[in-house]
Phi, psi and omega in degrees: 000127188297121180303145174228169190262120187246107187266114175260140183230136175210157169287159193270074174225137192298310184306340182260017154275350194256272187057017186094349175168029190288298176301325182299320187288334174284324181286323183293326175287325180292325175297335176273011175098358182275161180278122185229130180229126176262139181234123178189193182280166180293330176312327185251005189295321178301312181297330180286300191293335175292333170274018169080024179259137175287151192240126169257119179278123178257139173293332172214143173249012181089010177255122178262116183288132178239145178293150187292160171294158173286151187292338184277002186291138177288159189307312189295317172296321181300316188289316174303319183285330166302322182293316186292327185280336177298316172303315178285336174288323190234356170233047182263118189314303182303319179295324174293322176301311181298315181294315176298318171314300181302315181297319180304324182290322174301309182300314179289344177262324185270330184044077176287158172275322189225150166244129182237128191218153172275164188300335180264358179271069187302334181302334190290319180293325176290320180287333169297321179290315192287322189256004181050052180252154179281140185247141176239132173256132177240133172129293179259149170280157174274130184170184182271115174276153172310137181284151179304142189264338184243157174303313181300322180292323172306317179296314180301318180298315171307309175306323170289322173300318173295322172300311177297322176302316181300310177303312182299314174301318173301318185277342182074034183244171179261354188065043175309327186249033171230151173244129186262344187245138349287344175212163187286129176210148179286142182215153180237130175277358184273289177199149169247121175249131190229136182267035169224148177301160181294331178297347176292328184269060180290342183273352183274141182280338179200138173250121175297153185286350186275359183278145175232122186256139174233180175238249186186149179238140173299147171252139192283145177253131171273002176262124183291146177291138177289155178296136178212156177227012181218161182295144183248136191226120174276134178234117185206149169247025169089208198249342189235292188273066193256004188286060175229079188298335177302321185300303185292323175295314176298313184293314184292322181291322179292320176296320174306310177300339181256013172079017175268175177251109174278137179244107192259118181241114190267344176091174172233064191263135169284359176263000187239056177300119174095353185302298184312313184293318186293321180286321179299323186290321177280331179230066179305334188270002184250136177294148170237133182245155177252354177198143170218152178286110183300314176312328185273313183292319200293323181302336188271352189272153173254344185198153162234132174245119182210181188274345183098017172293146188298328180297306182291324170308312180294318177300314179305314183288330184289313183266009172067041179249119175304158187229143164246107182265131176233090187294141184252319189191167167057218185291354174303326173299319171304313186293327181294314180292331181288317179306315181292319188289328177283352179068023182261002181185184179232168184241122178237122172280136190313320182290347179255010183271067171283166179298317174315302186297315178312304190291323181300315185290318187293322178307313177298313186290330184275329195259343177266115183289345174303326174299306176298329177290312179302320180300316181294318173307317176294327174302319179291330176292319184300311183292320183299322185291345185086188186210211187296326182296311184289329172304313184294320173302314174306308182305313181297317179296320174305309184292326171305310178297325176292324178284000000 
């Protein structure tokens, strides 16, 4: 099979290397002899290069950096402002113009055969249209997503659609690789690769035929599990938007009250200034980590408390660990609903996270064996659906036929 050139794009956030296997897919293609180049901002450069991939530094990937919210913003107001800021972060016209200008120079010099993008790398959709290159999307399936349920959400969607139309007009393009209804998302008529089984997406009204669903497989750990006599609970908000001390403090105190061992992973985020100090003041006897190896840690867990990011949700399913999801923004609300519908966990909204509710939810998940049984059933489903190696093999065969 003739080696081809694959240009991978992501916004410069660590969590956007994951989606259950995005960076791993690029590595798998490179191991098969294909030319793979990753393009993004400097924040993730080290993480990509560490995996052995060449990296092209872009001055903009279409994502606009915003300062963190003040820590004293109430939970309900924080959620509303995060939704508003999401529009400014990833659909800002000037930033898309700047990003496409930079990416155009790279495409004209490197001349890729394919563009591969994660769902928020909108500049990839504009570049694919401008240069008539096939686009592959990794992360979300193509399909009809639920319509906004509240008047406030509908107003936000209309604002996002207007932004998309403005960007297309500024670039002189038609938004061929975008779907605007019910809200803007990049889409490919060629293929969407998703690292969850199709049955996970129970909330979608319709799934398009170009989707290819895989799952995930456990990676063996060489570290023996430590002895323990009480439940171990991972508490994390992922890698980037972690600036919510109340989340870590409330969850950890509830786990301690129930006799469990809380493991706090705070991330390495430049947007969470003062987070370790705030958590350490409230929980002086607990160690704090900024990073852990999921394949080593997850087989030791009884529960994971997290925000509903796709990477952590994926890992919990792969390793059969029950989940308590506390969604903060974006698609995390969708993952939360899927976790509850699958019976592998519960949802606690940030505005409802009182000490009593923390303890109630955690107690049910630790003491009710049905959650662990259903989580293990989903681990078997994930393994049966295949993983990164199968996705890479399918993609190479599909690209060979298409070429």
